[in-house]
N, C-alpha and C positions, 0 to 999 in steps of 0.2 A: 448604429452600434457604436460609432467613434464617440458620439455624445456620451453614451453609457460608460465607455472605457475611459474617457476623460474624468467623469465624475468619480469612478473608482480610483483612479490614481491620485486624484486631489484629496480624497477622503483618507486614503492610506498615508499621504504625506503629512495630512493635517494631524493624524495620530502620531506621527513622527516628529512633531514639531520640537520637542526638547532634544531629539537628536540633530536636527538641523542647528538649533542654537548651540549646542555644545560643540559642534564640528566646523564652526566658521573659519578656524583656524588651520584646518586640514580637510582634506577631502573626506566625506562620509564612507563607511564602509556599508556598500549596498549589496543586499541579498533579494533576489527576485522571487516572488512566490507565482509561478506560471501554472496556473491551475483551471480546472473546469468547474466554473461557478454555476453555469447554465448548460442546457443540453442534456444529452443522454447521460453525461457522467456527473451530473451536478450535485447528487448525493455524496458520491465518493470524494470529488474535488472539494466541495464546500468542507466536509470533515478534515480531509488533509490540510486545507488552507487554514483552517481554525486551529489544528495543532501546531502548524509552524508558526501562526500569529501567537498563540499562548505561550510557546518556548521562548520566543523572542522578547516577548513581553517580560517574562521572568529573567531572563539573561540580562536585559538591560536594566532591570530594577536591581539586579545584583552587581552592577558595575560594567556589564558588557563582556566582551571578549577582549583579553589582552589590554583592558582599560579602555577600550573603545566600544561605544554603543553602535548598534545596528539598525540601520535604515532600511525597512522592509516595504518593498513595493509590489503589490499584488496586481496581476493582470488575468482576465478571464478569456480563456481560449474558446469559450461557448461549445466546447467538445467538436471543434472544426478543425481539421488538420491544416487547411490553407491557412486560417487565422492563427493558429498556433505558431506556425513557421513565420508569419509576419510579425507576431508580437515578439517572437525570440529575437529577431532582427532588431526590433525597437528596444528591446530590454538591454541588448548588447550595447546599444549607444550609450547606457548609463554607466558601463564600465563595472558591472556587477562582481563581487567576489565570488559568488556561487548562485546557483539557481536551484528552487525547491519545485519539484514537479516536472511535467504533468504526471496524472494519476494513470489515465487509460493508456494501454500500450500503443495503440494506433496514434494517439495523439503525441506520445513521446518520440515515436519513430519519425513523425513529420518534423519535430521542432529540434531533436536532438543534434542533428548535423550542423546547424548553425552554432550550437555551444562548443561542439567539438572543435569547429574551425577557429573559433575565438579562444580556444583552450580555457574554458569555464567549466569547472565541475558541476555536475547535475545529478541531483538526488530525485530518482524517479520512483512512483508508487507502482509502475507497470511491472507484470508479473510475467508477460509473454517471453518465452525462452529466446526468442529471436533477438530480442533488445541487446543482451551482452554477447551475442554471437557476432555483432557487427564490428567488433574489435575497438570499440570507442574507449580509450583510455581515461576519458573524462566522465564516464557514466557510471552511477552506483546506485544499487537498489536500496529501496527501504522495506521491501518484503522479499519473500522467498522467491527464487527463479521456479518455473513450474517443474523443471527438471529434478529440482531438489525436493519439492512438495509432494509431487504425485506418488513416487515411490513409496512414501512413508504412509500414505493413505491406502495404496494398493496392497501393501503388506498387512495392514489392518484388515482390509475386507477379505483378504485370503485366511489370515490366521484367527481372527476373532469372529468376524461376520459369517466366515466360512461360506461364502457365495462362491458358486461355481460359474454363474453367467452375470453379467452385468449390463444394463442397457445405459448408454452414454448419451447424455442430453446437453447440447451446448449451444452457444450464441456464436452466430457467423460475424465475428469480427476478429482482430488481431489477437486479443485476450482469449476468446472462445476457441479458435483454431488451434493456437499453441497449447491450451489446456486439454483440449480433446486429443491432440496427437500424443501429448506427454502421458496422458492417463491411458490411453489405449496401449502404448508401449510398456508401460509399467505393470498393467494388468497382464499382459502377455508374458512379461518376464517371471512373474510368479504363478503362471499357469491358470490365470481366470479368464475365461472367454467372453469376449463382447458379444452379447447377444443381439444388440439393436443399436443402431447410430441415428440419433434423432437431432436434426439441425433446427435452429430457430432464428429469428431476426432481431437485431437490435431495437428495443423500444416495441416490441411485439406485445400487443394487448390481449389477443385470443389464443389461449393455449389449450382449448379443447382438442383440437385434432392431435397435437404433439403428445398430450396425455393418453388419448386413445390408442396412438401408435405404441406408446411406452406399455400400456397394459397389454395390448396384443402381443408384444414380444415376450412376455411371461418369463422374464429374466428373474433371477433371484433377488437382485437389488438394482437401484437406479443411482447412477452418478450424475448430478446435476450441476452444470458450470455456466451461469447465466449472470448478467449483471443485476444489480440490487433490486430495482423496480420489477424487472421481469422474474426474478426469483420469488418476490412476495407473490405475484400474480400465479406464477407456475404452481406454488405449494398450495394456494387456495384451490386451484383447479384439480390437483390431486385428490385433495379432500372431497371436492364435490363429486368426482367420479369414484370415490371408495378406493382409491389405491391402498392396498395393504401390505405391501413389500417394503424392505429397507430402502430409506432414502438417505444418500450419503453425498457429501460434497466437500468443497474447500471452503476458506474463510469467507468468501463473498456470499455463500448460502445462507449462512447464519449471522450476517452483520446485524447491527442494532436496527437499522431501518427496515430491513427485511423481516425481523421479528415484529416489528410494529405493523408492517403492511400486511403479515400474513396471519398475526394472531395465533389462536389455537391451531391452526393448520401446520405450524411449525413444530409443534410438540412432537418429540421422538426422533427428529431429523439428527443425524450425527454428522460431524465434519472435522477434518484436520484444519486447525487454525494456528497460524504463526503468531498472532497477536490477539488479544481479548481483554476488554475491560473487566471481565469477571474473573480474571486470574487472581489467585489468592496469594498474591505478592505484595509486600508493602508499597514498592515503587510504583505498581499499577494502580493499587488502590489510592494512592495520593493522587496519581494522574487523574483517574476516574472523578474524583470528588472536585479537584480544581477546574476541570473541563465542565462538568455539570454546573458549577458555581458560576462560571465565565459566560457559558452559553445556553444555560437553562435546559439543556437536554444531554443525554448521554451520548458519548462518543463511541465510535465503533473503531475497527482496526486501521482505518484509513487515518483517523484523527491520531491514532497512536504512531502511525508511521511518519507523519509529518512532524510530530513532536520530538520523537526520538531522533529522526535526522537532524533537526536543528541542533540538539545536544551532541551528536555525532560530530557535526561541523565545528561546534565549539571545543570539543576534546581534542580532536585533531590539530585545529589551529593553535591551541595551547601548547601541544606537543612540539609543533615545528617552531613555535615563538615567534610568528610574524604572519601578516596577511599577504600570502603569496598563492595564487590560484594553481599555479603549476606544481608548487612544491606541496600543496594540499592533495593534489590528485596523485601524486607519487606517494605521499606517505599514507594514501588510504590502502595502498596495495599491501595486502597480508596483515593489516592492522587488527589486533584483538583489544576490545574495550570492555571493562568490567563494570556492571551496573552498581557494584558497590563503591567503586571510585567516582563513577559518573552516573548517579541515580536517574538523570533525564534519559538516558538510553533505555531505561526499562528493563532490559534483559541483556546478559552477556552476548556479545556479538563479535564476529569475526569476518572480515572481508577477504576474498581471494583475489588473484591478479587480474580478473575479468571484472571486477565490480560486484559479484554476486555474494551474499551475505550467507552465514550459517549461524545458527542459534538453537535454543530448545524450542519445541512446539508441543502442541496439545491436541488430543482428541476429545471433543466435547459432545454432549447430547443437549438439545433444547428441551426446557421444561418450564412452563410458566414465564416465557419470555426471557429466560436467561440461560446462560451456559452451565451445564453440570459437567464436572470433570470426570473423565473416564480413565484417561491415561496421560502422563507426561513424557513426551519422547526426547531423548537427548539430541545434542546436535551430531551432526556425522562424524565430527573429530572433536576431542576435548578443546575447550576454548580456554587459553591460557594467557592472560594480558601480561604482555611484557613491561619493563620499568618505563616510566615516562621518559621521552627524548629529551636530552638536554637542550633547553631553550637557547635560541641564537639571538 
């Protein structure tokens, strides 16, 4: 593992050779990409890492941040909590300005204490509600908190789908448990009954028993909350067993890799998504085309999360006018950023004092491997970007 890790760091530094050459007179500005490039979260982590890499490639080509280029160092957690913590300690020896990732909530939980102790801002792709409930002032999301996302979908299930009972299918990890609890509470709040509670395992291959249990529940709809690869397998099993009720989920259920894995078994699935490369917005279309050109495949929401997080970092650093990790974390609290002023953030966004974000989101339906838009949901509160802070 250490040989592989060494090769990865050397490769990343080699790609950043111009950064090193231009920074001989002063210490380079280092950002760590602490992500899952292998293991159970490889699909999500690789997309996130690519999004971060693409953003900083663009940022450096345009002159960097405050005139300084960024040296990006990428480390693979292998989706192992103990390795993530060890790599976080190693990364901090490089004195980074900020950390991007991890993506899986359990991996983030394992590593974020190291960054908090070192007072280094961390932009996580994790969605579990527990992450920002820890009171870490240096942790910021690149996606919705489950407690924000689930009520939006629950209201859609009640008002549009008009389901009276829902079977909840979830993966037994930090992400899945948090999603299951948040959705169960959200459904209860709008008067929809949970007709069945079906747990599955991370990296599970055979979903025949789970689908059989789902069918036996005879609920009006199914809410499916699994990792990407498992989602593809689950949808194919639903098709195989002839499941004919509503199938609904969150962003992960309709990610680009899931659509590729599931094929026509994904058609008709509906989901609440915070980010989608199919959004008919100029900034998103530009990103989608650039990502496809760079990596020769389409990104999913994870790539968009990494990309936008890098541009949030750039925007806030420019507002405070210097590279100061503590000041960056303070400035993130309550900040609102406009996609018109900062196109790289893709959608207008606002952060609260806990590190959770708010922005518009969408209800989509899958058809022919793409997202068809059913509704655009506004942010919970209007996002009004204030004037840029005076540079110091």
